[in-house]
Structures are given as structure tokens and as C-alpha cells.
C-alpha positions as CSV (number, residue, x, y, z in Angstrom):
1,M,-87.6,-61.7,3.0
2,R,-88.5,-58.1,3.6
3,I,-86.2,-55.1,4.0
4,I,-87.3,-53.4,7.2
5,A,-86.3,-49.8,6.9
6,G,-84.4,-47.2,4.9
7,S,-84.5,-46.4,1.2
8,L,-85.9,-49.8,0.2
9,R,-88.3,-50.2,3.1
10,G,-90.9,-52.9,2.4
11,R,-89.0,-54.3,-0.6
12,H,-88.6,-58.1,-0.7
13,I,-85.4,-59.9,-1.7
14,K,-85.1,-63.5,-2.9
15,G,-84.6,-66.2,-0.2
16,A,-82.6,-69.4,-0.3
17,G,-83.8,-72.7,-1.7
18,L,-85.3,-75.1,0.8
19,D,-82.5,-77.6,0.1
20,W,-79.6,-75.2,0.5
21,G,-79.0,-75.7,4.2
22,V,-79.1,-71.9,4.8
23,R,-80.7,-70.6,7.9
24,P,-81.7,-67.0,7.1
25,I,-81.7,-64.5,9.9
26,S,-85.3,-64.2,11.3
27,G,-87.2,-60.9,10.9
28,R,-87.3,-60.6,14.7
29,I,-83.5,-60.9,15.1
30,K,-82.8,-58.6,12.2
31,Q,-85.1,-56.0,13.6
32,S,-83.4,-56.2,17.0
33,L,-79.9,-56.2,15.5
34,F,-80.6,-53.0,13.6
35,D,-82.4,-51.4,16.5
36,I,-79.2,-51.8,18.5
37,I,-76.7,-50.6,15.9
38,S,-79.0,-48.1,14.1
39,G,-76.8,-45.1,14.9
40,L,-73.7,-46.9,13.6
41,V,-75.0,-47.9,10.2
42,P,-75.1,-44.7,8.1
43,G,-71.8,-44.3,6.3
44,A,-70.4,-47.5,7.7
45,R,-68.3,-50.2,6.0
46,L,-69.8,-53.6,6.8
47,L,-68.3,-57.1,6.3
48,D,-71.0,-59.8,6.0
49,L,-69.5,-63.2,6.5
50,F,-71.5,-66.4,5.9
51,A,-73.7,-64.0,3.9
52,G,-76.3,-66.5,2.8
53,T,-79.0,-64.5,1.0
54,G,-77.3,-61.1,1.9
55,A,-80.2,-60.1,4.0
56,V,-78.1,-58.3,6.7
57,G,-75.8,-56.5,4.3
58,I,-78.6,-55.4,2.0
59,E,-80.6,-54.1,5.0
60,A,-77.5,-52.1,6.0
61,L,-77.2,-50.6,2.5
62,S,-80.9,-49.7,2.6
63,R,-80.2,-47.9,5.9
64,G,-77.3,-45.9,4.5
65,A,-74.2,-48.0,4.9
66,A,-71.4,-46.8,2.5
67,F,-70.2,-50.3,1.5
68,V,-70.8,-54.0,2.2
69,F,-68.5,-56.9,1.3
70,F,-70.4,-60.2,1.2
71,V,-68.5,-63.5,1.7
72,D,-69.9,-67.0,1.4
73,L,-68.5,-70.5,0.7
74,E,-71.5,-71.7,-1.3
75,R,-71.6,-70.6,-5.0
76,H,-75.4,-70.6,-5.0
77,C,-75.4,-68.1,-2.1
78,T,-72.9,-65.8,-3.7
79,E,-74.9,-65.9,-7.0
80,L,-78.1,-65.2,-5.0
81,V,-76.5,-62.2,-3.2
82,A,-75.3,-60.8,-6.5
83,R,-78.8,-61.0,-7.9
84,N,-80.3,-59.5,-4.8
85,L,-77.8,-56.6,-4.9
86,A,-78.6,-55.9,-8.5
87,A,-82.3,-56.0,-7.9
88,A,-81.9,-53.6,-5.0
89,G,-79.8,-51.2,-7.1
90,F,-76.8,-51.5,-4.8
91,V,-74.1,-52.9,-7.2
92,D,-72.1,-49.8,-6.8
93,R,-72.0,-50.1,-3.0
94,G,-71.5,-53.9,-2.6
95,K,-69.2,-56.6,-3.6
96,V,-69.7,-60.4,-3.4
97,H,-66.9,-62.9,-3.0
98,F,-66.6,-66.7,-2.8
99,G,-64.5,-67.5,0.2
100,N,-64.1,-69.5,3.4
101,A,-64.5,-67.4,6.6
102,L,-62.8,-70.2,8.6
103,S,-59.5,-69.8,6.8
104,D,-57.0,-67.0,6.5
105,L,-58.8,-63.8,5.7
106,S,-55.9,-61.6,4.8
107,W,-57.2,-61.5,1.2
108,V,-60.3,-59.6,2.2
109,P,-58.8,-56.1,2.0
110,F,-57.3,-56.8,-1.5
111,R,-60.5,-58.3,-2.9
112,S,-62.8,-55.7,-1.3
113,G,-60.7,-52.6,-1.5
114,T,-61.4,-51.9,2.2
115,S,-58.8,-52.6,4.8
116,Q,-60.9,-52.4,7.9
117,Y,-64.6,-52.5,8.7
118,D,-66.8,-50.5,11.1
119,L,-69.3,-53.3,11.4
120,I,-68.7,-57.1,10.9
121,F,-71.6,-59.5,11.0
122,M,-71.4,-63.3,10.9
123,G,-74.2,-65.9,11.1
124,P,-72.5,-69.3,10.6
125,P,-74.6,-72.4,10.2
126,Y,-75.8,-74.1,13.4
127,K,-75.7,-77.7,12.0
128,D,-74.3,-79.7,9.1
129,E,-76.3,-81.7,6.6
130,Q,-76.5,-84.6,9.1
131,K,-78.0,-82.2,11.7
132,R,-74.8,-82.4,13.8
133,P,-74.0,-79.2,15.8
134,L,-71.3,-77.0,14.3
135,S,-69.0,-74.6,16.2
136,Y,-67.8,-72.1,13.6
137,S,-68.2,-68.9,15.5
138,T,-65.0,-68.8,17.6
139,P,-62.7,-69.8,14.8
140,A,-64.3,-67.3,12.4
141,L,-64.0,-64.5,15.0
142,A,-60.3,-65.5,15.4
143,R,-59.7,-65.3,11.6
144,V,-61.2,-61.8,11.5
145,A,-59.0,-60.7,14.4
146,E,-55.9,-62.2,12.9
147,A,-56.5,-60.4,9.6
148,G,-57.1,-57.1,11.5
149,L,-60.4,-56.5,9.7
150,L,-62.2,-54.8,12.6
151,A,-61.6,-51.0,12.8
152,P,-60.3,-49.7,16.1
153,K,-63.8,-48.4,17.2
154,G,-65.7,-51.1,15.2
155,W,-68.3,-53.6,16.3
156,A,-68.4,-57.3,15.4
157,M,-71.6,-59.2,15.8
158,C,-72.1,-63.0,15.8
159,Q,-75.4,-64.9,15.6
160,H,-75.0,-68.5,17.0
161,H,-76.9,-71.3,18.7
162,V,-77.3,-70.9,22.5
163,K,-75.4,-74.2,23.1
164,E,-72.3,-73.1,21.2
165,D,-69.5,-71.9,23.4
166,V,-68.2,-68.7,21.8
167,K,-65.0,-67.0,22.9
168,A,-63.7,-63.5,22.1
169,P,-60.4,-63.4,20.2
170,V,-57.3,-62.1,22.0
171,G,-57.6,-58.3,22.3
172,W,-61.4,-58.4,22.0
173,V,-64.1,-58.4,24.6
174,M,-67.8,-59.4,24.4
175,V,-69.8,-56.3,25.5
176,R,-73.3,-57.5,25.0
177,R,-75.4,-60.6,24.5
178,E,-79.1,-60.9,23.4
179,K,-81.1,-64.1,23.4
180,Y,-83.9,-65.0,21.0
181,G,-85.2,-68.6,21.5
182,D,-82.4,-70.9,20.5
183,T,-80.2,-68.1,19.3
184,H,-77.6,-65.7,20.9
185,L,-76.5,-62.5,19.3
186,D,-73.1,-61.4,20.6
187,F,-71.5,-58.0,20.3
188,F,-67.7,-57.6,20.4
189,R,-65.2,-54.7,20.5
190,H,-61.5,-54.2,20.8
191,V,-60.5,-54.2,24.5
192,A,-59.3,-50.6,24.1
193,A,-62.8,-49.5,23.1
194,Q,-64.8,-51.5,25.7
195,E,-65.7,-48.5,27.7
196,A,-67.9,-47.2,24.9
197,Q,-71.5,-48.1,25.6
198,A,-73.7,-50.0,23.1
199,P,-76.5,-47.9,21.7
200,A,-79.7,-48.1,23.7
201,T,-82.4,-50.7,22.9
202,D,-85.5,-52.0,24.5
203,G,-84.1,-55.6,24.3
204,Q,-82.7,-57.4,27.3
205,A,-78.9,-57.9,27.5
206,G,-77.7,-61.2,28.8
């Protein structure tokens, strides 16, 4: 997988094994995501849940994010993210932790040293090992909201299958949706911040 822009533009990071059940973010979706949030990344604190290979968080670090906290429930993924961080030279600006994004996340500030995040990205798996559809997005968003991890003016982004019914947590609102084949990319904010417009992009909002 290739880093698209920033200090490590063109650098490749290691991908997941074919038998890991990890669905990495596609280059097209990652490009669109960062086109939309490009002005928000420099200096930002980003929480990367269901981190997988760490592709989103490492892309953010390459583009000037101040800090990224990576969380995944699979040991082989957290180990891979740690190796990718080290290879990229970002060990001083990133931390990796084994954890379940569907459970209580009140431990995140203690483990990461960061109480709230300017940007939160989550790309939960679409299907289980038996190819049955999963619906992790709404509960994961709820856990983030319950733990108060999104900064007052922050943005939360969720990549999910188009057939998954995703609902905003209480006090949040979905402000944008993009569609890419079988994938939706949703953008959320606190209700109090909903008047702020998303950065301009050439993509089509749903």
C-alpha cells in the first residue's frame, strides 16, 4: 500500500496477509477521504479504530498530523501497525494498542495520553469469517460518543458497507455521505458544530 502525499509520499507500507480477514481501505477511498479533510489534518490528533494495517493513520502522519492512536482487536494487526510506524519513522508521533472498539473506550485517554481527538476514523469489517454481514459501525460510534473522545469541533468518519444501517450517536449528526461502489464513507460532527461546512471536494455527497 502506498502513502499518497506528505513527507513520505510514494513510500509503501506492508499490507495484511491474505488470510487475515482484513479489508484495507482502497487507494481511491483513501484519496477521497484525505481530499475532503486535507485542511484539518496538519497538527491534528487522530484516533484510528479497527486500524488494520494503519494505512489511514500513517497517511495522516505523513500529511502532518501531530499524533495518531491506533486500536485493533487482532494481535497480528497491532504488530503490523507497529512495524509500519517504525519503518515510516513515526514512533514518536504514534501509539498502537490492542483493544475492542465495540466495548467501553474510557481507557483510551489513559493509554494514549490524549483525552479528545480532532479526527476519528473507523473502518470496521464488513463480514465475518463465514461471509455473514456485520453491523459494527453504529455500536462503535456509540462507544466513541459515550467516552467523549471526539473534540467539540472534531470530525468522525466511518467507512461501511452500503447495506449497513448506520445511525449517529445521541448529540451527533451525519453531515456528509460519499459512495464508492459497495462502500459508504460517512462524516459526523457534534450537533452544536453542524453549521460548520465540510471542506470542499470534487466528490459527490449523498
